[in-house]
C-alpha positions, -999 to +999 in steps of 0.1 A: +348+076-145+326+050-129+308+023-148+275+015-133+269-023-131+240-047-133+234-071-104+222-102-123+227-140-119+241-134-084+270-112-096+279-077-107+282-075-145+288-046-168+270-044-201+285-036-234+279-010-261+287+027-264+272+036-231+248+061-217+262+091-197+249+100-163+253+136-151+259+158-121+227+178-120+245+210-108+275+211-131+266+190-161+297+169-157+295+132-166+298+112-134+293+076-147+284+055-177+258+028-182+265+001-207+232-016-214+238-041-242+248-077-242+226-090-214+208-123-217+173-114-204+160-149-207+187-162-184+181-134-160+144-140-157+149-178-154+174-172-127+149-152-107+121-177-113+140-209-105+165-196-079+148-168-060+112-178-065+117-213-053+131-202-019+106-173-014+076-195-020+087-219+007+089-191+032+057-183+051+044-147+053+059-141+087+094-152+076+092-130+046+080-101+067+109-105+092+133-106+062+119-072+051+124-058+086+160-070+088+167-054+054+151-021+064+172-019+096+203-028+076+197-001+051+187+026+076+221+021+093+237+031+059+214+058+049+239+087+050+259+072+021+228+072+000+222+108+008+256+117-005+249+100-038+214+113-040+228+149-038+242+144-074+206+139-087+197+176-079+178+167-047+177+186-015+181+168+018+143+168+022+138+155-014+163+127-006+146+120+027+114+111+008+133+089-016+157+072+008+139+070+042+105+070+026+116+040+006+130+022+036+098+030+054+079+010+029+100-021+039+091-014+075+054-010+067+052-043+047+072-061+074+045-051+099+018-061+075+029-097+080+007-098+111-024-096+090-014-128+071-014-164+084+017-182+094+015-199+061+030-198+026-003-188+010-035-169+019-070-183+024-096-157+014-128-149+034-154-177+040-161-209+023-190-213-001-216-240+004-221-259-029-244-287-019-275-294+002-259-316+028-227-295+029-206-324+017-192-303-012-179-267-006-157-242-023-130-218-011-105-193-026-068-194-020-040-171-032-006-186-039+026-168-050+030-166-088+059-187-102+073-159-122+092-127-117+080-091-109+096-068-134+097-032-122+104-006-148+111+025-127+113+063-134+143+085-129+128+107-102+128+083-072+157+059-078+153+043-043+117+048-033+106+036-067+125+003-062+117-003-025+080+006-026+075-022-052+099-050-040+086-047-005+052-059-018+063-087-042+088-101-017+061-103+010+040-121-016+068-146-022+078-135-057+113-124-068+119-092-087+140-077-115+143-039-111+149-020-143+161+013-130+162+045-151+194+048-169+195+084-159+197+078-121+206+041-118+239+051-101+219+058-069+199+026-072+231+006-077+246+021-045+218+007-025+216-027-043+253-032-036+245-031+001+215-053-003+235-079-021+264-077+004+240-081+034+229-116+023+195-110+038+176-117+006+178-152-010+199-154-041+178-145-071+152-126-051+164-092-064+182-084-096+191-050-110+193-038-146+208-003-148+206+004-186+178+006-211+166-029-207+157-032-243+145-067-250+136-075-213+099-078-220+104-102-249+112-130-224+080-128-203+058-157-195+023-160-180+035-162-144+053-129-146+041-095-135+052-061-149+049-027-132+057+005-150+062+040-136+068+069-160+052+088-188+018+078-201+031+077-236+058+052-229+035+031-207+010+027-235+036+014-258+049-011-233+014-023-223+008-037-259+042-055-261+036-088-279+047-109-249+023-091-226-006-095-249+003-131-259+007-144-223-019-121-206+008-108-183-005-084-156+007-049-164+004-023-137+010+013-149+015+044-128+018+073-151+025+110-145-007+129-143-022+164-142-030+164-105-052+192-092-055+211-059-089+227-053-095+256-029-130+256-014-151+287-016-151+290+022-113+292+023-109+329+020-078+349+030-075+350+067-087+314+072-063+286+081-074+268+049-062+296+027-028+296+042-025+258+042-035+258+005-008+283-005+018+264+016+009+230+002+008+242-035+042+259-031+057+228-016+044+206-043+058+229-070+093+230-057+098+196-040+121+175-062+121+205-086+086+195-095+097+161-108+070+141-090+042+121-106+020+134-078+029+171-080+002+197-083-001+207-119-035+225-118-044+250-091-082+254-092-096+283-071-129+303-068-128+331-094-134+356-065-102+344-049-080+342-080-062+375-075-056+368-038-042+333-045-020+346-073-005+373-050+000+349-021+015+321-041+039+343-061+050+359-029+058+324-015+075+313-047+097+343-046+113+330-014+125+299-032+163+300-036+175+277-064+209+261-065+231+234-051+215+223-018+249+219-002+249+257-001+232+274+028+197+288+021+190+268-011+154+255-010+151+239-045+178+219-063+180+211-100+163+189-125+180+156-131+199+168-162+200+192-191+181+168-213+152+168-188+154+206-186+151+209-223+120+186-223+103+208-197+112+240-215+097+225-247+064+217-230+064+251-213+067+268-246+037+249-259+016+259-229+028+295-227+014+301-262-021+298-247-016+304-209+007+333-199+035+329-174+026+351-143+057+341-123+091+327-132+117+340-156+144+315-166+167+342-181+168+361-148+172+330-126+198+334-099+216+302-089+235+296-057+264+272-063+268+249-093+272+259-129+244+281-141+251+274-177+257+236-176+236+226-146+199+217-149+185+246-129+151+261-135+129+287-119+095+277-105+069+288-130+033+297-124+009+301-154-026+315-156-055+299-176-083+324-172-107+303-194-100+267-183-131+252-198-121+265-232-083+264-231-079+227-226-041+223-231-036+228-194-056+196-188-036+177-215+000+187-214+023+182-184+056+199-177+075+175-156+092+202-135+083+231-112+054+243-134+018+247-124-012+265-138-037+286-119-073+285-130-106+299-117-140+283-112-175+297-108-190+271-085-182+237-071-198+219-100-174+236-123-145+229-101-153+192-102-156+194-140-122+210-142-107+184-120-122+157-141-108+172-173-074+158-163-089+125-176-076+106-145-051+116-119-031+100-092-042+125-066-061+156-059-065+178-029-097+196-017-088+223+008-119+233+028-134+233+062-170+229+049-182+192+052-207+197+024-180+208+000-158+178+010-186+153+005-198+167-028-163+169-042-153+134-032-185+117-043-183+133-077-146+134-083-134+101-067-140+081-099-113+103-116-087+100-089-066+073-072-064+093-040-080+124-025-065+145+003-089+165+025-068+193+038-079+217+065-071+230+100-082+196+115-059+174+094-030+197+087-010+190+119-005+153+110-012+153+073+014+136+051+006+160+023-008+160-013+022+143-029+030+115-004+016+081-013+013+059+018+024+022+018-009+008+031-031+029+007-033+024-030-010+045-052-023+048-088-052+063-107-076+058-135-073+069-171-044+091-179-027+081-146-024+045-160-054+027-145-032+007-120-027+004-083+005-001-063+011-007-027-023-006-009-015-030+019-028-065+014-044-055-019-009-049-034+004-082-021-025-100-038-014-084-072+015-109-072-005-139-062-029-162-081-065-165-068-077-200-073-111-216-064-107-250-048-137-274-044-141-305-024-153-321+009-149-298+039-124-322+054-103-320+022-105-282+021-095-282+058-065-304+051-053-281+023-060-247+039-052-257+075-083-238+085-113-258+099-143-257+076-178-264+089-188-299+080-152-313+082-142-342+104-139-333+141-118-353+165-123-355+202-093-362+224-093-373+261-073-343+272-091-309+275-076-287+247-069-259+272-045-283+289-024-285+257+005-263+244+003-246+211+022-273+192+001-301+206-032-287+193-043-298+158-068-284+133-102-301+138-096-311+174-129-307+192-142-305+227-179-314+232-191-299+265-217-307+291-251-290+286-270-264+304-308-257+305-316-220+303-339-206+331-357-173+337-333-168+366-304-169+342-319-141+322-327-120+353-292-125+368-275-116+335-296-085+332-287-074+367-250-080+361-248-065+326-274-037+330-290-049+298-327-047+304-339-047+268-376-054+267-373-086+247-354-101+277-375-086+305-410-079+294-432-107+280-461-083+274-441-062+249-434-089+224-463-083+200-450-075+165-415-089+173-400-122+160-400-136+195-426-160+210-415-154+246-389-139+268-356-145+250-321-150+266-295-124+259-272-133+231-242-123+251-254-145+280-255-175+256-219-167+245-208-162+281-225-194+292-208-212+263-174-199+277-184-212+311-190-247+295-158-250+275-132-231+297-109-252+318-104-232+350-070-245+361-038-227+352-023-241+320-008-232+287-037-208+278-024-174+287-053-151+278-084-145+257-072-125+227-104-115+210-137-124+194-145-125+157-175-133+135-201-137+163-237-144+152-268-152+172-288-173+147-317-187+167-336-174+198-330-192+230-360-193+255-362-206+291-364-243+291-341-248+261-309-267+266-276-256+251-242-273+245-210-263+228-186-278+203-153-260+206-130-268+176-095-257+168-100-236+137-067-221+129-032-216+145-006-189+140+027-189+159+039-155+172+073-141+174+090-137+208+122-122+222+136-137+254+156-105+260+123-085+264+100-084+293+064-095+298+043-113+272+068-105+244+094-128+260+070-159+261+070-184+232+034-184+222+009-186+194-027-175+186-053-202+183-086-195+167-115-216+180-148-222+164-175-219+191-207-237+179-235-233+205-264-257+197-297-265+213-314-298+222-325-303+186-289-301+174-295-267+157-269-240+160-282-210+181-249-190+182-216-193+164-184-173+169-147-174+165-127-167+197-089-163+199-067-174+227-030-169+233-014-202+240+021-209+254+045-230+233+065-259+248+099-244+239 
């Protein structure tokens, strides 16, 4: 019998104690043991903080992102061995795809997200804040990686996705992690971590794995640590008030199982695409992972006039579900994780069925293909009916974490929204309708009670990822009963592992720290035009002061002819009464175009192309007779990746340079300001 090991302190270590058995979901046989005692959690957390954290913090975002990409590619090459192990958890191939390739997909997604971060070890947030009259004292916000460890306490249902969707985020942020996998399915997590450790892609200490109960782990937290929890609301509430979390104000992100709802719009009658899509989506959510999903549909809310039609259609679809060992042909739903979990679901089902009758699903008559019917954790899909959902509230309070859902009617949309809200906070809900008024009203009234809302109809169905699929760059979490937390969410998730700090000082000092030019900072002119310099030669604050140009009426007419912009303020002096203009005004885009004409060096050089324009503002009218000049300043630099084996621009060593374009008039006042981006060749 296998003994599942912990990966801690850079080595594989078995715990001590009596051990916790892990089971084959189809036969009930013990396949491995977890020994969870005897671990020094203080040493484990210190190892992560001092060993892994120190290395990760020195990496810039782009290096961390490339590390995630390398890891994702490495794991994808080995995915079939994870499928073989995942089968033992009761999962079908499709269930395992969500867990395995969905989890690896999170690594790819956060690797790509690196492009939205600077080529720096920390992040500079939005714009500076002026704190003094003469702009000699400003403020800014930066986010730096925390000096602690991300402790992830994961549920049993997604042993791989649960780990990868979290560590992808903290690793990109520059923070190491300790994954506390569920002792029920940690054998699958261990299989992947063994490959991760063997790859050498992550720095030592960046990822540690605890496969047992982890009792005592939270006692060793400090103020720089972050804890995430996925599991039952009851357990999460207990952990949230752990003395160390309260004492050190440790961020605690909770994602709890919730009573998610799917609502059928009144327009989605039988015969419409929406009715068929609704039945298909609900059935899929009931049987995927044998209902062991925190996002599964638990409450099916439909118009009372369509209750019978939905019941008939849904039971017909559920009857097609063949339960058993997915290695057998035709099996569409596997087993629950083990008999212990099956007993818990049956216990909750007994509580619910005392008030809401079962209208489909009979455990005693369940036919199983393959496996051991008596010892395996097989269960029939169960559909219940709550005919008075405003009165019988147990359906909104008690969750069976298995293939169990409750059908309930509503009179009007207002009542449907009320029923959805009675879940007291959910991870996700679906509104299935082709009526834009129903969509808008439902979302505006129900959004506060949900972390995510899917609008499902004929337009979105072809590419929809479905009710139960959180996406890496969107938040995953929900208010109230769902835990009140947020995971993933793109850049938002990364910031969860970073400390936001306000820094104050002279613009030159803020520029020096952030490596982003701040207005009012020292500017340095050099004898060589900056467009003649390679990426490495340019420095933040380097400034070109151009020649000047006096605006004429001819300029305005010529630009109007070329652009086709004959807006009255530019062309008709008799139409200016009641406007902010005192005369014919030059086009803002002409001012910007003329500025480019003043600062661009026309000869071929290191500048490859104009990459874009950001934050353009026209702050003062420019009239004929006024004279403009430009201060062009290197604002920010970000080196790009290149591959000599590829063709075109991808093969050229290069970087992106952001330039502050300050267009000023003869009085020295700014008339237009913008940030332009150029792609500049590197020397190597």
